[in-house]
mmJSON file of the N, C-alpha and C atoms, coordinates in Angstrom:
{"data_MODEL":{"atom_site":{
"group_PDB":["ATOM","ATOM","ATOM","ATOM","ATOM","ATOM","ATOM","ATOM","ATOM","ATOM","ATOM","ATOM","ATOM","ATOM","ATOM","ATOM","ATOM","ATOM","ATOM","ATOM","ATOM","ATOM","ATOM","ATOM","ATOM","ATOM","ATOM","ATOM","ATOM","ATOM","ATOM","ATOM","ATOM","ATOM","ATOM","ATOM","ATOM","ATOM","ATOM","ATOM","ATOM","ATOM","ATOM","ATOM","ATOM","ATOM","ATOM","ATOM","ATOM","ATOM","ATOM","ATOM","ATOM","ATOM","ATOM","ATOM","ATOM","ATOM","ATOM","ATOM","ATOM","ATOM","ATOM","ATOM","ATOM","ATOM","ATOM","ATOM","ATOM","ATOM","ATOM","ATOM","ATOM","ATOM","ATOM","ATOM","ATOM","ATOM","ATOM","ATOM","ATOM","ATOM","ATOM","ATOM","ATOM","ATOM","ATOM","ATOM","ATOM","ATOM","ATOM","ATOM","ATOM","ATOM","ATOM","ATOM","ATOM","ATOM","ATOM","ATOM","ATOM","ATOM","ATOM","ATOM","ATOM","ATOM","ATOM","ATOM","ATOM","ATOM","ATOM","ATOM","ATOM","ATOM","ATOM","ATOM","ATOM","ATOM","ATOM","ATOM","ATOM","ATOM","ATOM","ATOM","ATOM","ATOM","ATOM","ATOM","ATOM","ATOM","ATOM","ATOM","ATOM","ATOM","ATOM","ATOM","ATOM","ATOM","ATOM","ATOM","ATOM","ATOM","ATOM","ATOM","ATOM","ATOM","ATOM","ATOM","ATOM","ATOM","ATOM","ATOM","ATOM","ATOM","ATOM","ATOM","ATOM","ATOM","ATOM","ATOM","ATOM","ATOM","ATOM","ATOM","ATOM","ATOM","ATOM","ATOM","ATOM","ATOM","ATOM"],
"id":[1,2,3,4,5,6,7,8,9,10,11,12,13,14,15,16,17,18,19,20,21,22,23,24,25,26,27,28,29,30,31,32,33,34,35,36,37,38,39,40,41,42,43,44,45,46,47,48,49,50,51,52,53,54,55,56,57,58,59,60,61,62,63,64,65,66,67,68,69,70,71,72,73,74,75,76,77,78,79,80,81,82,83,84,85,86,87,88,89,90,91,92,93,94,95,96,97,98,99,100,101,102,103,104,105,106,107,108,109,110,111,112,113,114,115,116,117,118,119,120,121,122,123,124,125,126,127,128,129,130,131,132,133,134,135,136,137,138,139,140,141,142,143,144,145,146,147,148,149,150,151,152,153,154,155,156,157,158,159,160,161,162,163,164,165,166,167,168,169,170,171],
"type_symbol":["N","C","C","N","C","C","N","C","C","N","C","C","N","C","C","N","C","C","N","C","C","N","C","C","N","C","C","N","C","C","N","C","C","N","C","C","N","C","C","N","C","C","N","C","C","N","C","C","N","C","C","N","C","C","N","C","C","N","C","C","N","C","C","N","C","C","N","C","C","N","C","C","N","C","C","N","C","C","N","C","C","N","C","C","N","C","C","N","C","C","N","C","C","N","C","C","N","C","C","N","C","C","N","C","C","N","C","C","N","C","C","N","C","C","N","C","C","N","C","C","N","C","C","N","C","C","N","C","C","N","C","C","N","C","C","N","C","C","N","C","C","N","C","C","N","C","C","N","C","C","N","C","C","N","C","C","N","C","C","N","C","C","N","C","C","N","C","C","N","C","C"],
"label_atom_id":["N","CA","C","N","CA","C","N","CA","C","N","CA","C","N","CA","C","N","CA","C","N","CA","C","N","CA","C","N","CA","C","N","CA","C","N","CA","C","N","CA","C","N","CA","C","N","CA","C","N","CA","C","N","CA","C","N","CA","C","N","CA","C","N","CA","C","N","CA","C","N","CA","C","N","CA","C","N","CA","C","N","CA","C","N","CA","C","N","CA","C","N","CA","C","N","CA","C","N","CA","C","N","CA","C","N","CA","C","N","CA","C","N","CA","C","N","CA","C","N","CA","C","N","CA","C","N","CA","C","N","CA","C","N","CA","C","N","CA","C","N","CA","C","N","CA","C","N","CA","C","N","CA","C","N","CA","C","N","CA","C","N","CA","C","N","CA","C","N","CA","C","N","CA","C","N","CA","C","N","CA","C","N","CA","C","N","CA","C","N","CA","C","N","CA","C","N","CA","C"],
"label_alt_id":[null,null,null,null,null,null,null,null,null,null,null,null,null,null,null,null,null,null,null,null,null,null,null,null,null,null,null,null,null,null,null,null,null,null,null,null,null,null,null,null,null,null,null,null,null,null,null,null,null,null,null,null,null,null,null,null,null,null,null,null,null,null,null,null,null,null,null,null,null,null,null,null,null,null,null,null,null,null,null,null,null,null,null,null,null,null,null,null,null,null,null,null,null,null,null,null,null,null,null,null,null,null,null,null,null,null,null,null,null,null,null,null,null,null,null,null,null,null,null,null,null,null,null,null,null,null,null,null,null,null,null,null,null,null,null,null,null,null,null,null,null,null,null,null,null,null,null,null,null,null,null,null,null,null,null,null,null,null,null,null,null,null,null,null,null,null,null,null,null,null,null],
"label_comp_id":["MET","MET","MET","GLU","GLU","GLU","THR","THR","THR","HIS","HIS","HIS","GLY","GLY","GLY","PRO","PRO","PRO","LEU","LEU","LEU","GLY","GLY","GLY","THR","THR","THR","LEU","LEU","LEU","TRP","TRP","TRP","VAL","VAL","VAL","GLY","GLY","GLY","LEU","LEU","LEU","GLY","GLY","GLY","LEU","LEU","LEU","CYS","CYS","CYS","ALA","ALA","ALA","PHE","PHE","PHE","TYR","TYR","TYR","ILE","ILE","ILE","ALA","ALA","ALA","LEU","LEU","LEU","ILE","ILE","ILE","TRP","TRP","TRP","ILE","ILE","ILE","ASN","ASN","ASN","THR","THR","THR","LEU","LEU","LEU","LEU","LEU","LEU","GLY","GLY","GLY","PHE","PHE","PHE","VAL","VAL","VAL","LEU","LEU","LEU","THR","THR","THR","PRO","PRO","PRO","LEU","LEU","LEU","PHE","PHE","PHE","LEU","LEU","LEU","VAL","VAL","VAL","PRO","PRO","PRO","LEU","LEU","LEU","THR","THR","THR","TRP","TRP","TRP","LEU","LEU","LEU","GLN","GLN","GLN","ASP","ASP","ASP","ARG","ARG","ARG","VAL","VAL","VAL","ARG","ARG","ARG","GLY","GLY","GLY","LYS","LYS","LYS","SER","SER","SER","PRO","PRO","PRO","ALA","ALA","ALA","ARG","ARG","ARG","GLY","GLY","GLY"],
"label_asym_id":["A","A","A","A","A","A","A","A","A","A","A","A","A","A","A","A","A","A","A","A","A","A","A","A","A","A","A","A","A","A","A","A","A","A","A","A","A","A","A","A","A","A","A","A","A","A","A","A","A","A","A","A","A","A","A","A","A","A","A","A","A","A","A","A","A","A","A","A","A","A","A","A","A","A","A","A","A","A","A","A","A","A","A","A","A","A","A","A","A","A","A","A","A","A","A","A","A","A","A","A","A","A","A","A","A","A","A","A","A","A","A","A","A","A","A","A","A","A","A","A","A","A","A","A","A","A","A","A","A","A","A","A","A","A","A","A","A","A","A","A","A","A","A","A","A","A","A","A","A","A","A","A","A","A","A","A","A","A","A","A","A","A","A","A","A","A","A","A","A","A","A"],
"label_entity_id":["1","1","1","1","1","1","1","1","1","1","1","1","1","1","1","1","1","1","1","1","1","1","1","1","1","1","1","1","1","1","1","1","1","1","1","1","1","1","1","1","1","1","1","1","1","1","1","1","1","1","1","1","1","1","1","1","1","1","1","1","1","1","1","1","1","1","1","1","1","1","1","1","1","1","1","1","1","1","1","1","1","1","1","1","1","1","1","1","1","1","1","1","1","1","1","1","1","1","1","1","1","1","1","1","1","1","1","1","1","1","1","1","1","1","1","1","1","1","1","1","1","1","1","1","1","1","1","1","1","1","1","1","1","1","1","1","1","1","1","1","1","1","1","1","1","1","1","1","1","1","1","1","1","1","1","1","1","1","1","1","1","1","1","1","1","1","1","1","1","1","1"],
"label_seq_id":[1,1,1,2,2,2,3,3,3,4,4,4,5,5,5,6,6,6,7,7,7,8,8,8,9,9,9,10,10,10,11,11,11,12,12,12,13,13,13,14,14,14,15,15,15,16,16,16,17,17,17,18,18,18,19,19,19,20,20,20,21,21,21,22,22,22,23,23,23,24,24,24,25,25,25,26,26,26,27,27,27,28,28,28,29,29,29,30,30,30,31,31,31,32,32,32,33,33,33,34,34,34,35,35,35,36,36,36,37,37,37,38,38,38,39,39,39,40,40,40,41,41,41,42,42,42,43,43,43,44,44,44,45,45,45,46,46,46,47,47,47,48,48,48,49,49,49,50,50,50,51,51,51,52,52,52,53,53,53,54,54,54,55,55,55,56,56,56,57,57,57],
"pdbx_PDB_ins_code":[null,null,null,null,null,null,null,null,null,null,null,null,null,null,null,null,null,null,null,null,null,null,null,null,null,null,null,null,null,null,null,null,null,null,null,null,null,null,null,null,null,null,null,null,null,null,null,null,null,null,null,null,null,null,null,null,null,null,null,null,null,null,null,null,null,null,null,null,null,null,null,null,null,null,null,null,null,null,null,null,null,null,null,null,null,null,null,null,null,null,null,null,null,null,null,null,null,null,null,null,null,null,null,null,null,null,null,null,null,null,null,null,null,null,null,null,null,null,null,null,null,null,null,null,null,null,null,null,null,null,null,null,null,null,null,null,null,null,null,null,null,null,null,null,null,null,null,null,null,null,null,null,null,null,null,null,null,null,null,null,null,null,null,null,null,null,null,null,null,null,null],
"Cartn_x":[-16.416,-15.531,-16.324,-16.434,-17.275,-16.244,-16.045,-15.412,-15.753,-15.618,-15.458,-15.542,-14.746,-14.027,-12.887,-12.87,-11.761,-11.961,-13.328,-14.018,-14.406,-14.506,-14.612,-12.759,-12.011,-10.602,-9.941,-10.821,-10.126,-10.696,-12.018,-12.791,-12.442,-11.455,-10.844,-9.96,-9.023,-7.781,-7.928,-8.975,-8.893,-9.304,-10.309,-10.577,-9.247,-8.465,-7.397,-6.4,-6.017,-5.288,-6.056,-7.15,-7.582,-7.672,-7.644,-7.042,-5.783,-4.885,-3.821,-3.216,-3.961,-3.76,-4.171,-5.593,-6.075,-5.146,-4.212,-3.93,-2.474,-1.717,-0.863,-0.774,-2.323,-2.622,-2.659,-3.221,-3.652,-2.585,-1.614,-0.279,0.875,0.49,1.398,0.55,-0.7,-1.677,-0.968,-1.319,-0.695,0.704,1.034,3.173,3.269,2.257,1.81,1.625,0.628,-0.22,0.385,0.756,1.117,2.808,3.449,4.866,5.053,4.65,4.538,3.865,2.902,2.073,3.121,4.251,5.239,6.704,6.883,7.943,8.262,6.771,6.424,7.061,6.179,6.378,7.573,8.081,9.508,10.589,10.527,11.257,11.041,9.711,9.391,10.372,10.017,10.964,12.252,12.907,14.448,14.796,13.739,14.064,14.283,13.479,13.142,14.447,14.771,15.872,17.188,17.279,18.309,18.481,17.327,17.024,16.618,16.4,16.367,14.477,14.64,13.298,12.535,11.072,10.292,10.552,10.441,10.792,9.149,9.196,7.727,7.78,7.026,7.198,5.833],
"Cartn_y":[-24.899,-24.296,-25.138,-24.43,-25.294,-25.126,-26.33,-26.725,-26.493,-26.514,-26.297,-27.194,-28.049,-29.42,-28.496,-29.659,-29.263,-28.216,-28.207,-27.44,-25.726,-25.552,-24.235,-23.927,-24.824,-24.019,-24.447,-24.927,-24.742,-22.993,-23.121,-21.951,-20.656,-20.739,-19.531,-19.373,-20.5,-20.339,-19.86,-20.128,-19.483,-18.109,-17.4,-16.1,-15.535,-15.399,-15.251,-15.063,-16.052,-16.004,-15.069,-15.202,-13.87,-12.473,-12.909,-11.31,-10.899,-11.51,-11.387,-10.924,-11.924,-11.473,-10.059,-9.468,-8.714,-6.93,-7.461,-6.22,-6.305,-7.42,-7.047,-6.209,-6.847,-6.302,-4.675,-4.204,-2.81,-2.187,-2.939,-2.217,-1.742,-2.597,-2.676,-1.625,-1.797,-0.619,1.129,1.052,2.347,2.502,1.965,2.332,2.512,2.204,2.768,3.877,4.162,5.594,6.759,6.013,7.596,7.864,7.155,7.226,8.239,8.478,9.207,10.755,10.721,11.778,12.87,11.938,12.792,12.871,12.132,12.419,13.183,13.508,14.516,16.115,16.415,17.746,18.283,16.753,17.01,17.432,16.889,17.052,18.706,19.244,20.451,21.201,20.782,21.73,21.871,20.502,20.774,21.691,21.26,22.625,24.244,24.426,26.168,26.097,25.282,25.394,25.754,24.952,24.924,26.308,26.544,28.084,27.48,26.367,26.245,26.359,27.015,27.093,26.229,25.923,24.551,24.088,23.43,22.786,22.85,23.105,23.314,22.446,21.818,20.513,20.643],
"Cartn_z":[27.395,26.222,24.906,24.228,22.906,21.779,21.036,20.401,18.702,17.75,16.568,15.482,15.644,15.25,13.749,13.411,12.438,10.926,10.527,9.909,10.114,11.315,11.829,11.941,12.242,12.271,10.77,9.575,8.3,7.734,8.626,8.159,8.045,9.956,10.53,9.589,9.191,8.403,7.309,6.56,5.126,5.769,6.331,6.57,6.871,7.608,7.808,6.707,6.111,4.902,3.673,3.497,2.619,3.168,4.446,5.238,5.2,5.076,5.132,3.718,2.54,1.441,0.819,1.168,0.928,1.492,2.762,3.68,2.597,2.429,1.468,0.276,-0.744,-1.796,-1.828,-0.094,-0.247,0.373,1.039,1.285,0.096,-1.146,-2.038,-2.615,-3.151,-4.179,-3.707,-2.353,-1.444,-1.648,-2.042,-2.185,-3.595,-4.653,-5.753,-6.341,-5.33,-5.617,-4.614,-3.633,-2.922,-2.888,-3.271,-3.771,-4.66,-5.959,-6.865,-6.366,-5.296,-4.369,-4.024,-3.289,-2.44,-2.941,-4.379,-5.024,-6.117,-6.468,-7.762,-7.135,-6.082,-5.403,-4.673,-4.231,-3.469,-4.958,-6.289,-7.382,-7.727,-7.494,-8.108,-6.774,-5.697,-4.698,-4.405,-4.94,-4.979,-6.559,-7.532,-8.777,-8.628,-7.637,-7.132,-5.918,-5.28,-4.229,-5.587,-6.074,-6.932,-8.385,-8.556,-9.422,-10.464,-10.474,-12.154,-12.601,-13.737,-14.129,-14.66,-14.352,-14.78,-16.123,-16.745,-18.134,-18.574,-19.979,-20.551,-21.519,-21.962,-22.691,-23.9],
"occupancy":[1.0,1.0,1.0,1.0,1.0,1.0,1.0,1.0,1.0,1.0,1.0,1.0,1.0,1.0,1.0,1.0,1.0,1.0,1.0,1.0,1.0,1.0,1.0,1.0,1.0,1.0,1.0,1.0,1.0,1.0,1.0,1.0,1.0,1.0,1.0,1.0,1.0,1.0,1.0,1.0,1.0,1.0,1.0,1.0,1.0,1.0,1.0,1.0,1.0,1.0,1.0,1.0,1.0,1.0,1.0,1.0,1.0,1.0,1.0,1.0,1.0,1.0,1.0,1.0,1.0,1.0,1.0,1.0,1.0,1.0,1.0,1.0,1.0,1.0,1.0,1.0,1.0,1.0,1.0,1.0,1.0,1.0,1.0,1.0,1.0,1.0,1.0,1.0,1.0,1.0,1.0,1.0,1.0,1.0,1.0,1.0,1.0,1.0,1.0,1.0,1.0,1.0,1.0,1.0,1.0,1.0,1.0,1.0,1.0,1.0,1.0,1.0,1.0,1.0,1.0,1.0,1.0,1.0,1.0,1.0,1.0,1.0,1.0,1.0,1.0,1.0,1.0,1.0,1.0,1.0,1.0,1.0,1.0,1.0,1.0,1.0,1.0,1.0,1.0,1.0,1.0,1.0,1.0,1.0,1.0,1.0,1.0,1.0,1.0,1.0,1.0,1.0,1.0,1.0,1.0,1.0,1.0,1.0,1.0,1.0,1.0,1.0,1.0,1.0,1.0,1.0,1.0,1.0,1.0,1.0,1.0],
"B_iso_or_equiv":[0.0,0.0,0.0,0.0,0.0,0.0,0.0,0.0,0.0,0.0,0.0,0.0,0.0,0.0,0.0,0.0,0.0,0.0,0.0,0.0,0.0,0.0,0.0,0.0,0.0,0.0,0.0,0.0,0.0,0.0,0.0,0.0,0.0,0.0,0.0,0.0,0.0,0.0,0.0,0.0,0.0,0.0,0.0,0.0,0.0,0.0,0.0,0.0,0.0,0.0,0.0,0.0,0.0,0.0,0.0,0.0,0.0,0.0,0.0,0.0,0.0,0.0,0.0,0.0,0.0,0.0,0.0,0.0,0.0,0.0,0.0,0.0,0.0,0.0,0.0,0.0,0.0,0.0,0.0,0.0,0.0,0.0,0.0,0.0,0.0,0.0,0.0,0.0,0.0,0.0,0.0,0.0,0.0,0.0,0.0,0.0,0.0,0.0,0.0,0.0,0.0,0.0,0.0,0.0,0.0,0.0,0.0,0.0,0.0,0.0,0.0,0.0,0.0,0.0,0.0,0.0,0.0,0.0,0.0,0.0,0.0,0.0,0.0,0.0,0.0,0.0,0.0,0.0,0.0,0.0,0.0,0.0,0.0,0.0,0.0,0.0,0.0,0.0,0.0,0.0,0.0,0.0,0.0,0.0,0.0,0.0,0.0,0.0,0.0,0.0,0.0,0.0,0.0,0.0,0.0,0.0,0.0,0.0,0.0,0.0,0.0,0.0,0.0,0.0,0.0,0.0,0.0,0.0,0.0,0.0,0.0],
"pdbx_formal_charge":[null,null,null,null,null,null,null,null,null,null,null,null,null,null,null,null,null,null,null,null,null,null,null,null,null,null,null,null,null,null,null,null,null,null,null,null,null,null,null,null,null,null,null,null,null,null,null,null,null,null,null,null,null,null,null,null,null,null,null,null,null,null,null,null,null,null,null,null,null,null,null,null,null,null,null,null,null,null,null,null,null,null,null,null,null,null,null,null,null,null,null,null,null,null,null,null,null,null,null,null,null,null,null,null,null,null,null,null,null,null,null,null,null,null,null,null,null,null,null,null,null,null,null,null,null,null,null,null,null,null,null,null,null,null,null,null,null,null,null,null,null,null,null,null,null,null,null,null,null,null,null,null,null,null,null,null,null,null,null,null,null,null,null,null,null,null,null,null,null,null,null],
"auth_seq_id":[1,1,1,2,2,2,3,3,3,4,4,4,5,5,5,6,6,6,7,7,7,8,8,8,9,9,9,10,10,10,11,11,11,12,12,12,13,13,13,14,14,14,15,15,15,16,16,16,17,17,17,18,18,18,19,19,19,20,20,20,21,21,21,22,22,22,23,23,23,24,24,24,25,25,25,26,26,26,27,27,27,28,28,28,29,29,29,30,30,30,31,31,31,32,32,32,33,33,33,34,34,34,35,35,35,36,36,36,37,37,37,38,38,38,39,39,39,40,40,40,41,41,41,42,42,42,43,43,43,44,44,44,45,45,45,46,46,46,47,47,47,48,48,48,49,49,49,50,50,50,51,51,51,52,52,52,53,53,53,54,54,54,55,55,55,56,56,56,57,57,57],
"auth_comp_id":["MET","MET","MET","GLU","GLU","GLU","THR","THR","THR","HIS","HIS","HIS","GLY","GLY","GLY","PRO","PRO","PRO","LEU","LEU","LEU","GLY","GLY","GLY","THR","THR","THR","LEU","LEU","LEU","TRP","TRP","TRP","VAL","VAL","VAL","GLY","GLY","GLY","LEU","LEU","LEU","GLY","GLY","GLY","LEU","LEU","LEU","CYS","CYS","CYS","ALA","ALA","ALA","PHE","PHE","PHE","TYR","TYR","TYR","ILE","ILE","ILE","ALA","ALA","ALA","LEU","LEU","LEU","ILE","ILE","ILE","TRP","TRP","TRP","ILE","ILE","ILE","ASN","ASN","ASN","THR","THR","THR","LEU","LEU","LEU","LEU","LEU","LEU","GLY","GLY","GLY","PHE","PHE","PHE","VAL","VAL","VAL","LEU","LEU","LEU","THR","THR","THR","PRO","PRO","PRO","LEU","LEU","LEU","PHE","PHE","PHE","LEU","LEU","LEU","VAL","VAL","VAL","PRO","PRO","PRO","LEU","LEU","LEU","THR","THR","THR","TRP","TRP","TRP","LEU","LEU","LEU","GLN","GLN","GLN","ASP","ASP","ASP","ARG","ARG","ARG","VAL","VAL","VAL","ARG","ARG","ARG","GLY","GLY","GLY","LYS","LYS","LYS","SER","SER","SER","PRO","PRO","PRO","ALA","ALA","ALA","ARG","ARG","ARG","GLY","GLY","GLY"],
"auth_asym_id":["A","A","A","A","A","A","A","A","A","A","A","A","A","A","A","A","A","A","A","A","A","A","A","A","A","A","A","A","A","A","A","A","A","A","A","A","A","A","A","A","A","A","A","A","A","A","A","A","A","A","A","A","A","A","A","A","A","A","A","A","A","A","A","A","A","A","A","A","A","A","A","A","A","A","A","A","A","A","A","A","A","A","A","A","A","A","A","A","A","A","A","A","A","A","A","A","A","A","A","A","A","A","A","A","A","A","A","A","A","A","A","A","A","A","A","A","A","A","A","A","A","A","A","A","A","A","A","A","A","A","A","A","A","A","A","A","A","A","A","A","A","A","A","A","A","A","A","A","A","A","A","A","A","A","A","A","A","A","A","A","A","A","A","A","A","A","A","A","A","A","A"],
"auth_atom_id":["N","CA","C","N","CA","C","N","CA","C","N","CA","C","N","CA","C","N","CA","C","N","CA","C","N","CA","C","N","CA","C","N","CA","C","N","CA","C","N","CA","C","N","CA","C","N","CA","C","N","CA","C","N","CA","C","N","CA","C","N","CA","C","N","CA","C","N","CA","C","N","CA","C","N","CA","C","N","CA","C","N","CA","C","N","CA","C","N","CA","C","N","CA","C","N","CA","C","N","CA","C","N","CA","C","N","CA","C","N","CA","C","N","CA","C","N","CA","C","N","CA","C","N","CA","C","N","CA","C","N","CA","C","N","CA","C","N","CA","C","N","CA","C","N","CA","C","N","CA","C","N","CA","C","N","CA","C","N","CA","C","N","CA","C","N","CA","C","N","CA","C","N","CA","C","N","CA","C","N","CA","C","N","CA","C","N","CA","C","N","CA","C","N","CA","C","N","CA","C"],
"pdbx_PDB_model_num":[1,1,1,1,1,1,1,1,1,1,1,1,1,1,1,1,1,1,1,1,1,1,1,1,1,1,1,1,1,1,1,1,1,1,1,1,1,1,1,1,1,1,1,1,1,1,1,1,1,1,1,1,1,1,1,1,1,1,1,1,1,1,1,1,1,1,1,1,1,1,1,1,1,1,1,1,1,1,1,1,1,1,1,1,1,1,1,1,1,1,1,1,1,1,1,1,1,1,1,1,1,1,1,1,1,1,1,1,1,1,1,1,1,1,1,1,1,1,1,1,1,1,1,1,1,1,1,1,1,1,1,1,1,1,1,1,1,1,1,1,1,1,1,1,1,1,1,1,1,1,1,1,1,1,1,1,1,1,1,1,1,1,1,1,1,1,1,1,1,1,1]
}}}
């Protein structure tokens, strides 16, 4: 069984930390981007169901 010592452990720890920070970051961005993509068409659908005419700006 090989041992990589404390430097290898720190290196792996830094790599895992960077991975999880990137994972949280991308999930946050996806939430900000994907939420409007679902909410905007949903409001259009609700307006059609209620019989409202679309607002012209």
